[in-house]
C-alpha positions as CSV (number, residue, x, y, z in Angstrom):
1,M,-2.4,-20.5,-8.5
2,K,0.4,-19.7,-6.2
3,Q,2.4,-17.9,-8.8
4,L,-0.6,-16.1,-10.0
5,E,-1.5,-14.7,-6.6
6,E,2.0,-13.4,-6.2
7,S,1.9,-11.4,-9.6
8,H,3.3,-8.0,-9.4
9,I,0.8,-5.1,-9.9
10,F,1.6,-1.5,-10.3
11,M,-1.2,1.3,-10.0
12,C,-1.3,4.9,-10.7
13,C,-3.6,7.8,-9.7
14,T,-3.6,11.3,-11.3
15,K,-6.5,12.5,-9.6
16,L,-8.1,11.2,-6.1
17,R,-11.7,10.7,-5.6
18,E,-12.7,12.6,-2.5
19,Q,-16.0,10.8,-2.4
20,A,-14.1,7.6,-1.1
21,F,-12.7,9.5,1.8
22,T,-13.8,8.5,5.3
23,P,-12.9,9.7,8.8
24,I,-11.3,7.9,11.4
25,P,-13.6,5.7,13.2
26,A,-14.5,6.6,16.8
27,G,-12.0,4.8,19.4
28,Y,-9.0,4.9,17.1
29,R,-6.2,7.5,16.8
30,L,-3.5,8.3,14.3
31,R,0.1,8.8,15.3
32,C,3.6,8.2,13.8
33,C,5.8,5.0,14.4
34,R,8.2,5.3,17.0
35,P,11.9,4.2,16.8
36,E,11.3,1.5,19.4
37,E,8.5,0.3,17.3
38,L,10.5,-0.6,14.2
39,L,10.2,-4.3,14.7
40,I,6.4,-3.9,15.0
41,W,6.4,-2.1,11.7
42,K,8.7,-4.8,9.9
43,D,6.3,-7.6,11.3
44,F,3.1,-5.8,9.9
45,P,3.1,-7.3,6.4
46,F,2.8,-10.7,7.9
47,D,-0.1,-12.6,9.2
48,T,1.8,-14.9,11.6
49,P,4.8,-14.7,13.8
50,E,6.3,-17.5,11.9
51,Q,6.0,-15.6,8.6
52,A,7.4,-12.5,10.1
53,E,10.5,-14.4,11.4
54,E,11.1,-16.1,8.0
55,H,10.8,-12.7,6.2
56,R,13.0,-10.7,8.8
57,P,16.1,-10.8,6.8
58,F,14.2,-9.3,3.9
59,M,12.6,-6.6,5.9
60,D,15.9,-5.7,7.5
61,A,17.6,-5.3,4.2
62,Y,14.6,-3.4,2.7
63,F,14.6,-1.0,5.5
64,S,18.2,-0.4,5.4
65,Q,18.2,0.1,1.6
66,T,15.0,2.3,1.3
67,Y,15.1,4.2,4.4
68,G,18.4,3.7,6.2
69,E,19.8,7.2,5.2
70,Q,16.5,9.0,6.0
71,Q,15.5,7.4,9.1
72,E,14.2,10.5,10.8
73,L,12.0,11.3,7.8
74,F,10.8,7.6,8.0
75,Y,9.5,8.1,11.6
76,R,8.0,11.3,10.7
77,S,6.2,9.8,7.7
78,C,5.2,6.3,8.9
79,L,1.7,6.3,10.3
80,F,0.0,3.9,12.7
81,L,-3.7,3.8,13.3
82,C,-4.2,2.6,16.8
83,D,-6.9,1.4,19.2
84,E,-7.7,2.9,22.5
85,Q,-4.8,0.7,24.0
86,D,-2.4,2.4,21.5
87,R,-1.9,-0.9,19.7
88,P,-1.0,-0.2,16.0
89,L,-3.6,-2.0,13.8
90,C,-3.1,-0.4,10.5
91,T,-0.1,1.3,8.8
92,G,0.8,3.1,5.6
93,F,2.5,6.4,4.4
94,L,3.6,8.1,1.3
95,W,7.2,8.3,0.4
96,K,9.1,10.0,-2.5
97,H,10.7,7.1,-4.2
98,Y,14.3,8.0,-5.4
99,G,13.2,11.5,-4.2
100,K,11.0,11.8,-7.2
101,Y,8.0,9.5,-7.4
102,T,5.2,9.8,-4.7
103,T,4.3,6.3,-3.7
104,L,2.1,4.5,-1.2
105,H,4.2,2.4,1.0
106,W,3.2,-0.7,3.0
107,L,-0.6,-0.3,3.6
108,K,-1.5,-3.0,5.9
109,T,-4.3,-3.8,8.3
110,K,-3.8,-6.4,11.0
111,K,-5.9,-9.5,10.1
112,E,-7.8,-9.3,13.5
113,A,-8.8,-5.7,12.6
114,E,-10.1,-6.1,8.9
115,G,-13.6,-5.2,8.2
116,R,-13.5,-2.1,10.4
117,G,-12.8,0.5,7.7
118,L,-9.4,1.3,9.1
119,G,-7.5,1.1,5.8
120,R,-9.9,3.3,4.0
121,A,-9.8,5.8,7.1
122,L,-6.0,5.7,7.0
123,L,-5.7,6.3,3.3
124,S,-8.2,9.2,3.5
125,T,-6.1,10.8,6.2
126,I,-2.8,10.3,4.1
127,F,-4.4,11.4,0.7
128,R,-5.9,14.6,2.2
129,Q,-2.3,15.9,2.4
130,V,-1.7,15.3,-1.2
131,G,-1.2,18.5,-3.3
132,A,-1.0,19.1,-7.1
133,K,2.8,18.7,-7.1
134,D,2.6,15.2,-5.8
135,Y,0.8,13.6,-8.6
136,P,0.9,11.2,-10.0
137,L,0.7,8.8,-7.1
138,Y,2.0,5.2,-7.5
139,L,1.8,1.9,-5.7
140,H,3.0,-1.7,-5.9
141,T,1.1,-4.6,-4.9
142,H,0.3,-8.3,-5.5
143,A,-2.7,-10.1,-7.1
144,D,-3.8,-11.7,-3.7
145,C,-4.3,-8.3,-2.2
146,E,-7.6,-8.2,-4.0
147,R,-9.4,-6.5,-1.1
148,A,-6.7,-3.6,-1.1
149,M,-7.0,-3.4,-4.6
150,H,-10.8,-2.6,-4.6
151,L,-9.9,0.2,-2.0
152,Y,-7.2,1.7,-4.3
153,T,-9.7,1.6,-7.2
154,D,-12.3,3.4,-5.1
155,F,-9.7,6.3,-4.5
156,G,-8.9,6.5,-8.2
157,F,-5.9,4.2,-8.7
158,R,-5.7,2.5,-12.2
159,I,-3.6,-0.7,-13.1
160,L,-0.6,0.1,-15.2
161,T,-0.3,-1.9,-18.3
162,E,3.1,-0.4,-19.3
163,P,5.9,-0.4,-19.1
164,E,6.8,-4.1,-18.8
165,Q,9.2,-3.6,-16.0
166,I,9.0,-1.1,-13.2
167,D,11.7,-0.6,-10.5
168,G,13.4,-3.8,-11.6
169,R,10.4,-5.9,-11.1
170,P,8.1,-7.4,-13.9
171,N,4.7,-5.7,-14.5
172,Q,2.5,-8.8,-14.4
173,W,-0.9,-7.2,-14.7
174,Q,-2.2,-9.6,-17.3
175,Q,-1.6,-12.9,-15.2
176,A,-2.8,-10.9,-12.1
177,L,-6.0,-10.5,-13.8
178,I,-6.7,-14.2,-14.1
179,Y,-6.3,-14.5,-10.3
180,L,-8.4,-11.4,-9.6
181,Q,-11.3,-12.6,-11.8
182,N,-11.7,-15.6,-9.8
183,K,-11.2,-14.0,-6.4
184,M,-13.1,-10.6,-6.6
185,P,-16.7,-10.2,-6.7
186,P,-17.9,-9.5,-10.3
187,A,-18.8,-5.9,-9.7
188,Y,-15.4,-5.1,-8.0
189,F,-13.5,-6.8,-11.0
190,A,-15.5,-4.9,-13.4
191,A,-14.6,-1.7,-11.7
192,L,-10.8,-2.0,-12.2
193,E,-9.5,0.6,-14.4
194,F,-6.3,0.7,-16.6
195,T,-3.8,3.3,-17.8
196,V,-0.3,3.5,-19.3
197,S,2.6,5.4,-17.5
198,D,4.1,8.5,-19.3
199,E,7.4,7.7,-17.3
200,E,10.2,5.7,-18.7
201,S,10.7,2.2,-17.2
202,R,12.3,2.7,-13.7
């Protein structure tokens, strides 16, 4: 099951469903990540300090490779949804991958803040800025992010069934479905939609 839950999934959206949008809940505010908070952002994807420490070299290398030459743009783009004590609880942002593809990067809600609607509220804020020229929108996720996948589906994202490889990673949507069928509520699983990309393999 471990291999299945780590399956790569790629999703695409050609038109957002505005009925999925929600406002930011009372008591929370949105702001950009600050340079002195880079370590907080790097640790965000991981639920324990031990996991964060283990993956620190990967996150360091990823940041350097992906954002290193555009750090000012990163800090203008990367968003934190914070509580009344200004503690970041949710993060995510849009990024032009290779300067061409509009991609959702690193949506994550802290474990202790899940269930408050923060991820949906942050995505709503992010997606309100999307214009016609920004489509299609892309994202990469894993099968074990089943709650996020339901959220993405609500906003209009569909699972890409082609090409077989995207950005150097295998498109493992078929084996991911095996995991998702066992983990998602039946109604959520049935709501998943599929599409093929008109772009060449990247």
